[in-house]
C-alpha positions, -999 to +999 in steps of 0.1 A: -385-478+472-347-477+472-327-448+485-306-425+463-269-432+462-243-407+472-235-401+435-272-395+426-275-371+455-243-353+442-258-351+407-290-335+420-270-311+442-248-301+412-278-296+389-294-274+415-265-249+415-264-219+393-234-213+369-219-179+361-195-188+333-197-210+302-181-244+308-182-241+346-208-268+350-190-292+327-158-286+346-175-292+379-190-324+365-156-337+356-137-325+387-163-330+414-181-361+402-154-377+379-180-382+352-182-373+315-210-349+307-228-376+287-228-400+317-239-371+340-269-364+319-278-401+316-278-403+354-298-371+357-324-381+332-329-414+350-333-396+383-362-375+368-383-407+366-376-418+402-399-410+431-369-409+455-355-380+435-388-362+435-391-367+473-355-354+478-357-323+456-393-317+444-388-282+430-357-292+410-371-325+397-404-309+387-387-281+369-364-305+350-394-327+341-412-297+326-381-287+306-377-323+294-414-326+284-412-292+265-382-304+245-400-337+237-430-318+225-408-296+202-396-327+184 
């Protein structure tokens, strides 16, 4: 099992935060991580399938997996 990179840890940390205003998360993605929103979500989605991410943030990863699975079921 490989370890999570600093960027991957930062993505998980940012995703775990709550946002009060519209656009605040997207602004933080650009400013704090220097990523486009598209790239951020690609990285995040990849993390949801990794055991390292689950071990690091089990509550967050399991919640996001449930949301992803529900959206897939809707399609």
